[in-house]
C-alpha positions as CSV (number, residue, x, y, z in Angstrom):
1,M,117.1,243.3,151.3
2,S,113.7,242.4,151.0
3,S,111.0,239.5,152.8
4,A,107.7,238.8,152.8
5,C,104.5,240.8,154.6
6,I,103.6,237.8,156.9
7,I,100.1,238.9,156.3
8,C,99.6,239.7,152.9
9,H,102.6,237.7,151.4
10,K,103.6,241.1,149.8
11,R,106.9,241.8,149.1
12,K,108.5,244.5,151.1
13,V,112.1,246.8,150.7
14,R,114.1,248.0,152.7
15,C,113.8,245.7,156.1
16,D,115.1,243.5,158.1
17,L,115.2,239.7,156.8
18,S,115.6,239.0,160.9
19,T,112.4,240.8,161.5
20,R,108.7,239.1,160.5
21,S,106.3,242.2,160.5
22,P,104.0,243.2,158.8
23,C,104.0,245.8,155.6
24,S,102.9,249.4,156.0
25,N,99.6,248.9,153.4
26,C,98.2,246.0,156.5
27,I,99.1,248.3,159.4
28,K,97.1,251.1,158.3
29,S,94.1,248.4,157.6
30,D,94.7,247.4,160.5
31,L,95.3,244.1,159.8
32,E,98.3,243.9,162.3
33,C,95.5,243.4,165.3
34,M,94.2,240.7,163.7
35,P,95.3,237.1,165.4
36,Y,98.0,235.8,163.0
37,T,98.0,232.7,161.6
38,R,100.7,231.2,159.3
39,K,99.1,230.8,156.0
40,R,99.5,228.1,153.8
41,K,102.1,228.7,150.9
42,R,99.5,229.0,147.7
43,F,101.9,228.1,144.6
44,T,104.8,225.6,144.2
45,N,107.6,224.6,142.2
46,S,107.0,220.9,142.2
47,L,106.4,219.5,139.3
48,S,104.2,216.1,141.0
49,P,100.9,214.6,139.3
50,G,98.1,216.6,140.3
51,R,98.9,219.3,141.8
52,L,98.1,222.8,140.2
53,P,99.6,226.2,140.0
54,S,97.3,229.0,141.9
55,S,96.6,232.0,140.6
56,D,99.2,233.8,143.0
57,S,101.8,231.2,140.7
58,A,101.6,233.0,137.6
59,S,100.6,236.0,139.1
60,R,104.3,236.2,140.0
61,H,105.1,236.0,136.3
62,A,102.8,237.6,134.1
63,S,99.2,238.9,134.4
64,Q,96.0,239.2,131.9
65,A,95.2,235.6,133.1
66,P,92.3,234.1,131.0
67,A,89.9,233.4,132.8
68,D,88.4,231.1,130.9
69,T,91.1,228.3,129.6
70,S,89.3,225.0,129.2
71,V,90.5,222.9,125.5
72,D,87.1,221.2,124.4
73,G,86.5,221.0,128.6
74,A,89.8,218.9,128.1
75,L,93.1,221.4,128.6
76,R,93.9,223.4,131.3
77,Q,96.6,226.3,129.5
78,S,97.4,227.2,133.6
79,R,98.9,224.0,134.2
80,L,102.3,222.4,135.2
81,S,103.0,219.2,132.9
82,S,103.2,216.5,135.3
83,F,105.5,214.5,133.4
84,G,108.8,216.7,133.5
85,D,108.2,219.4,131.1
86,N,109.5,221.7,134.1
87,A,107.6,224.5,133.4
88,T,104.8,227.2,134.7
89,P,101.9,228.4,133.1
90,V,101.4,232.3,132.8
91,T,100.2,234.1,130.0
92,Q,101.4,237.7,128.2
93,D,100.0,240.5,126.5
94,G,98.3,239.2,122.7
95,G,96.3,235.6,124.3
96,L,99.8,233.8,123.8
97,N,100.8,231.5,126.8
98,V,104.2,230.9,128.2
99,L,105.4,227.9,130.0
100,T,108.5,229.4,132.2
101,P,110.6,226.9,134.0
102,A,110.6,225.9,138.0
103,G,112.6,223.4,139.8
104,N,111.8,220.3,141.5
105,D,113.0,219.6,144.4
106,E,110.7,216.3,145.0
107,P,112.0,212.6,144.8
108,F,112.2,210.6,141.4
109,V,111.3,207.0,140.9
110,K,113.1,205.7,138.8
111,E,111.0,203.8,135.8
112,E,111.7,200.1,136.0
113,S,113.2,198.9,132.8
114,Y,113.0,195.7,130.6
115,R,115.7,192.8,130.7
116,G,115.6,189.8,129.2
117,R,119.3,188.8,130.0
118,S,118.0,185.9,132.1
119,E,116.4,184.3,129.8
120,Y,119.8,183.1,127.8
121,L,122.5,183.6,130.9
122,G,123.4,181.6,134.0
123,G,122.5,177.5,134.1
124,S,124.5,176.4,136.9
125,V,124.4,179.3,139.2
126,P,120.7,180.9,139.0
127,F,120.7,184.8,138.1
128,D,118.0,187.0,138.3
129,E,117.8,190.5,136.7
130,N,116.6,191.6,140.3
131,M,119.5,191.1,141.6
132,V,121.6,194.2,139.6
133,K,119.0,196.6,140.9
134,P,120.7,198.9,143.0
135,G,119.9,198.5,147.2
136,H,119.8,201.3,149.9
137,E,123.6,201.6,149.3
138,T,123.0,203.6,146.1
139,S,120.5,206.0,144.4
140,Y,119.3,206.9,141.5
141,A,121.0,210.3,140.8
142,S,118.0,212.5,139.4
143,E,120.1,215.2,138.7
144,N,120.4,212.7,135.5
145,T,116.9,213.2,134.6
146,K,116.6,217.0,135.0
147,A,116.6,219.5,132.2
148,S,119.7,221.4,133.0
149,A,119.8,225.5,133.6
150,A,121.3,225.6,130.0
151,D,118.8,223.5,128.7
152,L,115.6,225.6,130.3
153,Q,117.2,228.8,129.1
154,M,117.7,227.6,125.4
155,L,113.9,225.8,126.0
156,R,112.6,229.1,126.8
157,E,114.4,231.0,124.3
158,Q,113.3,228.8,121.0
159,G,109.4,229.1,122.6
160,A,109.4,225.4,124.0
161,F,106.8,226.3,126.8
162,E,104.5,228.6,124.6
163,L,101.1,227.6,123.7
164,P,98.5,229.4,120.9
165,P,95.9,231.3,122.1
166,L,92.8,228.8,122.8
167,A,90.5,229.3,119.2
168,V,94.1,227.5,117.7
169,Q,94.0,224.6,120.7
170,N,90.6,223.7,119.7
171,E,90.9,224.0,115.9
172,L,94.3,221.6,116.7
173,L,92.8,219.4,118.7
174,K,89.3,218.6,117.2
175,S,91.4,217.8,114.2
176,F,93.6,215.6,115.2
177,N,91.2,213.7,117.5
178,K,88.9,213.8,114.0
179,Y,91.6,212.6,111.6
180,C,94.8,211.4,113.4
181,A,93.4,209.9,116.8
182,P,91.8,207.0,114.4
183,W,95.0,205.6,113.2
184,T,96.9,205.9,116.0
185,P,94.8,205.8,119.7
186,V,97.3,206.5,121.4
187,V,96.2,209.6,123.8
188,D,95.0,208.3,127.2
189,P,92.0,210.8,128.2
190,K,93.0,211.1,131.6
191,W,96.2,212.9,130.4
192,L,94.3,215.7,129.1
193,D,91.7,215.5,132.2
194,Q,91.1,218.3,133.8
195,S,92.1,216.4,137.5
196,S,95.8,216.0,136.0
197,P,98.1,218.8,134.6
198,P,99.4,217.8,130.5
199,S,102.3,217.3,129.4
200,M,103.9,220.1,127.5
201,L,105.6,217.4,125.0
202,L,102.1,215.4,124.9
203,L,100.1,218.9,123.9
204,Q,103.0,220.2,121.5
205,S,103.1,216.3,119.2
206,I,98.5,217.0,119.4
207,F,99.2,220.1,118.0
208,L,102.0,219.2,115.0
209,A,99.6,216.2,114.1
210,G,96.2,218.4,113.9
211,S,98.3,221.1,111.9
212,R,98.9,218.9,109.5
213,V,95.3,217.7,109.0
214,S,93.4,221.3,109.7
215,K,91.0,222.4,106.9
216,A,91.8,225.9,108.5
217,H,94.2,228.4,108.3
218,L,96.0,228.9,111.5
219,D,96.9,232.6,112.1
220,Y,99.3,231.1,114.7
221,G,102.5,229.2,114.3
222,S,103.0,226.7,111.2
223,S,103.3,222.8,112.2
224,E,107.2,223.3,111.8
225,V,107.3,225.6,114.9
226,F,104.7,222.7,117.1
227,Y,107.5,220.4,115.3
228,R,110.1,222.5,117.1
229,R,109.1,222.9,119.8
230,A,108.4,219.2,120.9
231,K,111.5,217.8,119.5
232,L,113.0,220.3,121.8
233,L,111.2,218.8,124.7
234,F,111.7,215.3,123.7
235,F,115.5,215.5,123.7
236,F,116.0,218.0,126.3
237,G,113.1,219.0,128.6
238,G,114.1,215.8,130.9
239,R,112.2,213.8,133.0
240,N,109.1,212.5,130.7
241,N,107.0,210.0,131.3
242,S,108.2,207.1,129.1
243,L,104.8,206.3,127.7
244,I,103.7,210.0,127.0
245,S,107.8,210.4,125.1
246,I,107.0,207.2,122.6
247,V,103.3,208.6,122.3
248,A,105.0,211.6,122.0
249,A,107.3,210.4,119.0
250,C,104.5,208.3,117.2
251,L,102.8,211.3,117.1
252,L,105.9,213.4,115.3
253,H,105.9,211.3,112.4
254,W,103.3,213.7,110.9
255,Y,105.8,216.3,110.2
256,N,107.7,214.2,107.6
257,P,109.1,217.7,105.9
258,V,111.4,215.3,103.0
259,G,110.8,212.4,100.4
260,P,113.0,209.5,101.2
261,E,115.7,210.7,99.0
262,D,116.8,213.1,101.2
263,V,119.1,212.1,104.5
264,S,117.1,213.8,107.6
265,T,116.5,213.3,111.0
266,D,113.4,214.8,111.1
267,T,111.3,211.8,109.1
268,S,108.7,209.4,110.1
269,G,111.4,206.7,109.9
270,F,113.5,208.7,112.3
271,W,111.0,208.5,114.8
272,I,109.7,205.0,114.5
273,R,112.8,204.0,115.4
274,T,113.5,206.2,118.1
275,A,110.3,205.5,119.9
276,G,110.8,201.1,118.7
277,A,114.4,201.5,120.5
278,M,112.4,203.2,124.0
279,A,109.0,200.7,123.6
280,F,111.9,198.0,124.0
281,Q,113.3,199.4,126.7
282,I,110.0,199.5,129.0
283,G,109.2,196.2,127.7
284,L,106.2,197.1,125.7
285,H,107.0,194.4,123.2
286,K,106.0,191.9,126.1
287,E,102.2,191.2,126.7
288,P,101.6,192.7,129.7
289,P,99.7,191.1,132.3
290,P,95.9,190.6,132.7
291,N,95.3,192.8,135.7
292,A,97.6,195.4,134.7
293,Q,95.8,199.2,134.8
294,D,97.6,200.7,131.9
295,R,97.3,197.0,129.6
296,G,94.7,198.5,126.8
297,L,97.0,201.3,126.3
298,R,100.1,199.6,126.2
299,R,98.9,197.3,124.0
300,R,97.2,199.9,121.8
301,L,100.6,201.5,121.9
302,W,102.5,198.8,120.6
303,W,100.3,198.1,117.4
304,S,100.2,201.4,116.9
305,L,104.3,201.8,116.8
306,V,104.2,198.7,114.3
307,I,101.5,199.8,112.1
308,R,103.9,203.0,111.9
309,D,107.2,200.4,111.2
310,N,104.9,198.7,108.4
311,V,103.5,202.1,106.2
312,I,106.7,203.8,106.9
313,S,108.8,200.6,105.6
314,V,106.5,200.3,102.7
315,G,106.4,204.3,101.8
316,V,110.8,203.5,101.4
317,G,111.3,200.8,100.5
318,R,113.5,199.9,103.3
319,P,113.9,197.1,106.4
320,R,111.3,197.1,109.2
321,T,112.1,198.3,112.5
322,I,110.0,195.9,114.8
323,N,110.9,191.9,114.0
324,L,107.4,190.4,115.8
325,R,109.3,187.1,116.7
326,D,110.8,189.1,119.2
327,S,107.2,189.9,120.7
328,D,105.1,188.2,122.3
329,V,102.1,190.8,122.5
330,L,99.0,189.1,121.7
331,P,97.1,190.6,118.5
332,P,94.7,193.8,119.2
333,S,91.5,193.3,120.3
334,M,88.5,195.0,121.3
335,A,89.2,194.5,124.4
336,D,92.0,196.7,124.1
337,F,89.6,200.0,123.7
338,P,87.5,201.6,126.5
339,V,84.6,202.4,124.2
340,K,84.4,199.4,121.4
341,D,82.8,201.6,118.4
342,F,83.3,202.1,115.3
343,R,86.7,203.3,115.6
344,A,88.0,200.5,117.4
345,Q,86.3,198.4,114.7
346,L,88.9,200.8,111.9
347,F,92.0,200.1,114.5
348,L,91.7,196.6,114.5
349,A,91.7,196.5,110.3
350,Y,93.9,199.0,110.0
351,C,96.4,197.1,111.8
352,T,95.7,193.5,110.2
353,I,96.2,195.1,106.7
354,S,99.0,197.3,107.3
355,R,100.5,194.0,108.6
356,H,99.6,192.2,105.3
357,L,101.3,195.3,103.0
358,G,104.7,194.8,104.9
359,D,105.1,191.3,105.2
360,T,104.5,192.0,101.2
361,V,106.8,194.1,100.8
362,E,109.4,192.5,102.9
363,C,109.2,189.2,100.6
364,Y,110.1,191.1,97.7
365,L,113.1,193.3,99.8
366,R,114.3,190.0,100.9
367,R,113.5,188.1,97.8
368,E,111.7,185.7,99.0
369,I,108.8,186.3,97.5
370,S,107.9,182.1,96.4
371,R,105.0,180.7,94.9
372,Q,103.4,179.4,97.9
373,R,104.4,182.8,100.1
374,R,102.3,184.5,97.1
375,I,99.6,182.5,98.0
376,D,99.4,182.8,101.3
377,L,99.6,186.4,101.6
378,E,96.7,186.4,98.8
379,N,94.3,183.9,101.0
380,A,95.3,186.1,104.0
381,I,93.9,189.6,102.0
382,Y,91.3,188.2,100.6
383,R,90.1,186.8,103.7
384,W,90.3,190.3,105.3
385,A,88.4,191.8,102.5
386,K,85.3,189.1,102.4
387,Q,85.4,189.4,106.9
388,V,86.2,192.6,107.4
389,I,85.2,195.7,104.6
390,P,81.1,194.5,104.3
391,K,81.5,195.4,108.5
392,L,83.0,198.3,108.6
393,R,81.1,199.4,105.6
394,S,77.6,199.1,107.4
395,S,79.6,200.3,110.7
396,A,80.5,203.6,108.8
397,A,76.8,203.9,107.7
398,L,75.4,204.4,111.1
399,Q,77.8,207.0,112.5
400,E,77.2,210.3,113.0
401,D,80.0,211.5,110.3
402,A,79.0,208.9,107.7
403,V,81.4,211.3,105.4
404,T,84.4,210.7,107.6
405,S,83.7,207.3,108.2
406,H,83.8,206.6,104.6
407,L,87.0,208.3,103.8
408,E,88.7,206.2,107.0
409,V,87.0,203.0,104.9
410,Q,88.1,204.4,101.5
411,Q,92.1,204.5,103.2
412,L,92.0,201.0,103.8
413,S,90.8,200.1,100.5
414,V,93.5,202.0,99.1
415,M,95.9,199.5,100.9
416,Y,94.4,196.5,99.6
417,F,94.5,197.7,96.3
418,V,98.3,198.2,96.3
419,V,98.8,194.6,98.1
420,L,97.4,193.6,95.1
421,T,98.7,195.6,92.8
422,T,102.4,194.7,93.9
423,L,101.8,190.4,94.7
424,H,100.7,190.7,90.9
425,R,103.0,193.2,89.9
426,S,105.2,192.6,85.8
427,S,108.3,190.2,86.8
428,T,110.0,191.7,84.7
429,P,109.9,195.3,82.6
430,G,108.5,195.5,79.3
431,S,106.1,191.9,80.0
432,V,102.1,191.9,79.9
433,P,100.9,193.1,82.8
434,P,98.7,190.7,84.7
435,A,94.8,191.8,84.2
436,V,94.8,191.8,88.6
437,S,97.2,194.7,89.0
438,L,95.8,196.9,86.1
439,V,92.5,196.5,88.0
440,A,93.4,197.3,91.3
441,S,95.4,200.3,90.6
442,S,92.1,201.9,88.2
443,F,90.9,201.5,91.6
444,I,92.9,203.0,93.6
445,A,92.8,205.7,90.8
446,G,89.4,205.6,91.1
447,I,88.8,206.5,94.9
448,Y,91.9,209.2,94.7
449,E,89.5,210.4,92.0
450,E,87.0,210.6,95.3
451,F,89.5,212.0,97.5
452,L,90.0,215.4,95.2
453,L,86.3,215.8,94.1
454,R,85.9,216.0,98.3
455,D,89.0,217.6,98.9
456,E,89.9,215.3,101.5
457,L,93.7,214.6,100.5
458,R,94.2,217.0,102.9
459,Y,93.1,214.4,105.5
460,L,95.3,212.0,104.4
461,G,99.1,210.9,106.0
462,P,102.3,210.9,104.2
463,V,102.2,207.5,103.6
464,F,99.3,208.2,100.8
465,A,102.4,210.2,98.5
466,F,103.8,206.7,98.0
467,Y,100.3,204.9,97.1
468,P,99.8,207.1,94.2
469,L,103.1,206.0,92.7
470,C,102.1,202.1,92.8
471,S,98.7,202.7,91.0
472,G,100.4,204.6,88.4
473,L,103.2,202.6,87.1
474,S,100.8,199.9,86.3
475,L,98.4,202.9,84.8
476,L,101.5,203.3,82.4
477,S,101.4,200.0,81.4
478,S,97.6,199.9,81.0
479,W,98.3,203.1,78.5
480,R,100.5,201.0,76.0
481,Y,97.0,199.4,75.4
482,S,95.3,201.1,72.9
483,H,91.9,199.9,74.2
484,L,92.8,200.9,77.5
485,Q,95.0,204.5,76.3
486,S,92.0,206.7,77.0
487,T,91.0,205.6,80.2
488,A,94.6,205.3,81.9
489,E,95.2,208.6,80.4
490,H,92.6,209.8,82.1
491,E,93.4,208.0,85.3
492,L,97.3,208.6,85.1
493,T,96.2,212.4,85.6
494,V,93.9,211.9,88.3
495,I,97.4,210.0,90.2
496,K,99.0,213.6,89.2
497,L,96.6,216.0,90.2
498,S,96.8,213.6,93.5
499,L,100.4,213.7,93.9
500,Q,100.5,217.6,93.0
501,K,97.9,218.3,95.3
502,L,99.5,216.1,98.4
503,S,103.1,217.8,97.8
504,E,101.6,220.8,99.2
505,R,101.7,219.8,102.7
506,W,104.2,216.4,101.6
507,L,107.2,217.0,100.0
508,S,107.6,213.3,99.5
509,A,105.0,213.9,97.2
510,V,107.2,215.6,94.7
511,G,109.6,212.8,93.8
512,P,106.5,209.8,92.8
513,L,105.6,212.9,91.0
514,R,108.7,213.6,89.1
515,A,109.5,210.3,88.3
516,L,105.8,209.4,87.1
517,N,106.3,212.7,84.6
518,K,110.0,211.2,83.6
519,L,108.4,207.8,82.9
520,T,105.3,208.6,80.7
521,E,107.6,210.2,78.4
522,K,109.7,206.8,77.9
523,V,106.7,204.7,77.9
524,R,105.1,206.8,75.1
525,E,108.7,206.3,73.6
526,Q,108.0,202.5,73.7
527,G,105.0,202.1,71.6
528,L,101.6,200.1,72.1
529,F,101.1,196.0,73.3
530,D,100.4,194.5,69.7
531,S,98.4,191.5,72.1
532,Q,95.1,192.2,73.1
533,P,94.7,193.8,77.4
534,P,94.9,190.9,80.1
535,T,91.5,189.8,81.6
536,L,90.6,188.6,84.8
537,D,89.5,185.3,85.2
538,I,86.5,184.2,87.4
539,D,88.9,183.3,90.6
540,T,91.5,186.6,90.3
541,A,87.7,188.4,89.7
542,S,86.6,187.5,93.3
543,F,89.1,189.6,95.1
544,F,86.8,192.7,94.0
545,D,83.4,191.3,94.7
546,G,81.8,193.8,97.2
547,F,83.7,196.8,96.2
548,D,82.0,200.1,94.3
549,L,82.8,199.1,90.1
550,K,81.8,202.5,89.3
551,L,85.2,203.4,91.0
552,C,87.5,201.2,88.2
553,K,87.1,202.7,85.4
554,Q,88.8,199.6,83.5
555,W,86.4,197.1,84.6
556,R,84.2,197.0,82.1
557,L,87.3,196.8,80.0
558,I,89.2,194.0,81.5
559,G,87.5,193.0,84.5
560,Q,84.0,190.7,84.9
561,S,80.8,192.8,83.7
562,T,77.8,192.6,85.6
563,E,76.1,190.5,83.1
564,G,79.2,188.2,82.5
565,E,80.2,189.6,79.4
566,Q,84.4,190.6,78.8
567,T,83.9,194.3,76.9
568,V,86.7,195.9,75.1
569,A,85.9,198.9,73.8
570,A,87.2,202.2,74.0
571,S,83.9,204.3,73.9
572,T,83.5,203.5,77.7
573,A,86.9,205.8,78.4
574,T,86.1,209.2,79.7
575,C,88.5,211.6,77.9
576,S,91.5,212.6,77.1
577,L,94.6,213.4,79.2
578,A,94.9,216.8,76.5
579,E,91.3,217.0,77.4
580,V,91.4,217.0,80.9
581,Q,94.2,219.4,81.0
582,E,91.9,221.6,78.8
583,A,88.7,221.2,80.2
584,E,86.9,223.2,82.8
585,P,87.8,221.8,86.2
586,A,84.0,221.5,87.2
587,G,83.7,219.1,84.3
588,V,86.9,217.3,84.8
589,L,85.7,214.7,86.7
590,S,82.4,214.7,86.9
591,S,81.9,211.1,85.7
592,L,82.2,210.0,89.7
593,N,79.1,208.3,91.3
594,T,78.8,211.0,94.0
595,H,77.0,209.2,97.5
596,V,73.5,210.3,97.7
597,G,73.4,213.6,100.4
598,V,76.7,213.9,100.8
599,S,78.0,217.4,100.2
600,M,80.7,218.6,97.8
601,D,83.2,221.6,99.3
602,D,83.1,224.1,96.2
603,Y,86.4,224.1,94.8
604,G,88.5,224.2,91.8
605,L,90.6,221.4,90.8
606,P,94.0,222.4,90.5
607,T,95.7,222.5,87.0
608,L,98.5,219.7,86.5
609,D,101.6,221.2,86.4
610,T,103.7,219.5,83.9
611,S,106.7,221.4,84.2
612,M,107.8,219.6,87.1
613,E,111.8,219.3,86.7
614,A,113.2,216.3,85.5
615,F,115.8,214.2,85.8
616,T,118.8,215.0,83.7
617,N,120.6,211.6,83.8
618,S,118.7,208.6,83.3
619,W,115.9,207.6,85.5
620,E,117.6,204.3,86.9
621,G,121.0,206.0,88.1
622,S,119.4,209.4,88.7
623,G,120.1,209.5,92.6
624,F,116.1,209.0,93.5
625,D,115.2,206.9,95.9
626,W,112.1,206.5,93.7
627,S,109.6,205.7,97.6
628,G,110.3,201.7,97.0
629,S,112.8,201.3,93.5
630,W,111.0,197.8,93.9
631,L,108.1,198.4,92.1
632,L,109.4,200.5,88.8
633,N,109.0,196.8,86.6
634,I,107.2,198.0,84.5
């Protein structure tokens, strides 16, 4: 039997538990002569918010705890999770932080859920949802919200409570804030503030997203490691705050390890549906009260889910999860952001264009793309391009990191041109493509050429493996015109190089690359068009006003020239496909207009791999989902 010394609290051995006496060390140092005052316990197993573990708590499990364990002044490694990760952090040898499970005896406050049955039930007998709430005679079974001992043991064995070294945390958090947070501004700063312990589920999710866009080669762990930890904590961690669980599910879409041709529970689509189901449970689809403390956060989170739903639906050609007719949440505004800066403007613009893109695809999937519906969508994106893009460009130029801001605006521009390409695609296979789709696809290729030269593809999300497919299909039609063939070959090579580069991070890029390689051969077999290339009229040319025409190599071939003349000549083409493959990487894409004062990474462009495995069956029935097969009418 053993007990603790009543003075120094060190453990004694072979003593009577009924006898509370000092240990031998305290006796030797005459501490027994001091007046005894019962000390307050300096560590706790509670997970209540705002309560931090002391050094005693950590030293009971391991030694060599770091003295300074902050992450950019926001994270502390030696803190408890306040949202139910049931863990106490300690540090093992080698700088690896491990969180060991702790108990929780405090009462659990049941979270309010949304129920709308009273809107269609009742009538002569008034029914109120408050009537179903439990009274004093019933209590919420807190045991159902705790992680079981078996789950905690499994989480421990799987390393779910481990954190990377401090330097790695800094790098991952920096990458997340720079390249992920602008598109999903859903992490409340107070969740990572020093005054309240962060959730382990949230941390692992942030580290996953950061690892997917980090330029540094991290020696510790991988995206798969962070994803596995976050996934385990999501399902088995117990007692997770609902908002943080939805945020984590929203961030886990950055993993997306397979393409849409594979059935998996680890895809972005799986997580958006999981997050959407939880959002409806807590009433996130209802407009929060004007005086609600977390009003801005809830609205940003809801619209982030809507954005993700639209983008994922477009990338895989499947129905959207969220129907906005079921929601009364007002459109996002600057008032939803604690800081009214460029990032807030960027998110509002992103929300609008993603909804237009999602609406366009849904109309095709449901075969509801009437003439009037197409005109409405065209008018909507036209207004967006004329009202939003110029303001964003002006604001981006004034930012401290103008290069990153320019990258963000260009990502929105790609989405705009994808909408144009989709709305003006050929109605039947083999028909003459409209000029708008050819010019818009050329713009997309030009922007991806810029991404390639600046080595910025690593910072893009998984859906950017779909946009090159959309552009490439129209460029294949351009190739069938003799006057556009050289330019089209160059732009197709840019698209394929981009997909090849993206496939290093997103396996969803492999399918579109194979598809374009296969279709390239089929288009070559079809031969050239006998007619001249289509040209833009004044009305359709207005869709491209305000954009950098140097990004579109087909502009002076089928677009409106700066002198108002139509120039149809092959001399403006840069090089052929064979020349691009054989040329030195440094000179392949030298025609890009680089912005003054912008430094470019010194790296070699990858060599196009044309030996990708081709499908043995016909492309129409090869079993590949095609990342949105509704686009394949070329």
